[in-house]
N, C-alpha and C positions, 0 to 999 in steps of 0.2 A: 504493500500501499505506499500512499504518501506520506512521510514522515510529519508531515504539517498536520495530519489527521489523525494522530494517535491518541487512543482511547483504551477504553476497559467496559467490561461487562459480567455483571456478577448479579447473582440472585440470592434474595434473603431480605424478609422472609421468604416462606413458598408461597410461591405465584406474584412476586415483586422483584422488579430488575431494575438496578441502577447502571445507568453508562454512564459515561464521560467521554467527551471529544474535544480535540482542538482542531479547529481546519476553517478555511476561507468562506466556503459556503457550498450548497448544493443549488447551484445557479450557473448562469453564463453558461460556458461551453464546455466547463470540467469542474468536478465536483472535489472538495476535500472535506470528507466526514468519518463517524464511526456507524459499521452498519452490522448488527445481528440478524442471519438469514438463514432459510432453507431455502433448497430448489425448490421449483414449481412447474409443473408442466399442465398445460392447458390451462382449465379454469380454477380458479380461485379467490380467496378473498384474508385480509387480515383485520383485526379489531384489535385495537388496546386502548387503555385507559391513561392519558398522561396525567399522572398525580401531579407532576411540577417541574419546572424546567428554569434553572439559574438564569440571571440576566446576564449573559456574558457580553451580548450585543439585543438591542430590540429586535434585529431579525435572526438570531439564534433559532434554530429548528428541531424540533422533537415531534414523531410521529411514525408512521407507518408508511412501506416503501413497495412498489414491484419494479424490479430493474431488470433489463436484458442481458446485462455482462457486469462483470465487477471492475472494469476498465473506467477510469475518471470520467471519461466524455460518453458515456451508456445512456441510451435512452432508457427513459424511466417513467414514473409518476409518482406522485404521494401525496400525502395530508398530514399536515403539521399544525402544533400550535407554536404559538412563539411569545416571547414574555411580553411584547410592547404592541405586536400589529396584529393580531388576531390568528386566525384560524386560516390556512392558504392549501388550497390546492396548486400543485406544481408539476411542470412536466417538461421534459426534453422530447421532442416527436422522433428524433433518429439521432443517432451517434455523431458527435461534434456540433449539433447544431445549439441556438442559443435557446434559455428556457423561458416558459410564460408562465404567468399565477394568475389565479382568481381568488382574491384575499376580502373575508368578511372581518373586520374592525370592531375592536372591543369585547372578543372574547379570550380568555385567559384559563390557562389550567388550573384546578382539575376537569377536563375534557376527553370525551370519548371521540376516537379517530376510527375511520373504517377505510379501507380500499377494495374494492372487487373489480374482477376482470373477467369478461365473458369470453367464448369461442371465438368471437368474431374481432376479438381486441378492444372491444368496449371497456373503457374505465373509468368507473364512478365512484368518486368520494364524497364522504360525508363526515357530519361529526354531532356529537350528542351532548348534554350535561348529565343524561340519565340512563342512556343505552337503551331507552325502551321509543321514543320519540326521536327521531336521526332528520336533519336539515342535510339534504343534497347541496353540496357547492359547485361539483359539475360533473359532465360524463361527456367523453369524447373519447374517440379512436387512438390509441398509441401503439401502432405497430411492432411487436416484439416477438423474436423466435424463440419457443421453448429451447432449453431448458432454461427458466427467468429465475431470478432471486426474488423472493418476498421476506419482509423483516421489520425491525425495529432501526430506525435511523434519526442520528444526532449530530447536529454540526453545531460550533460555539461562534461562527461568523465572525471570529477574531483568532487569527491563528496562534497569537500568545497567549490568550486565556482558555483556560481549561471551562468548559462548560460541563453540568450534571444535570440528569433527567432522570425521571422515577418512573416507570411504566409498572400498569396491572394488568390483571385480567385480559391477557394476551391471548387470542384466540387463532 
């Protein structure tokens, strides 16, 4: 990985995960972040509750991601919580392209985030404060070829500052 995005991942208590990360961002044409993932083939989804995120930068990001590869410029889509900018659906449509986002201001952790991918490559992102009523933020096709990588993502948005986030209820 990229030395600027060094981080850690630990479970404790059971079902609660603490991640740390440094890194410039998950945006633009290349990413620096920490990613705890599993491989995914075909359709899938990941849901998690972002319990907290330390404010290393207003655009630090903690959430769920589906990624085409582990390369820094990979196509991806994610649903994240930030310390001060709200919740955001972000994506890179193709390797090396720039990133785009749809952001809903005024929403902070704790917050549930979800990303789903169907057979046609349609990615849908949502957030919720109770995991019962969900608000869809975006739904769009992001072309990715299996195997994919799905998991928890964190970036400090500041290479010299470590950000910490706590996740729970990962499904």
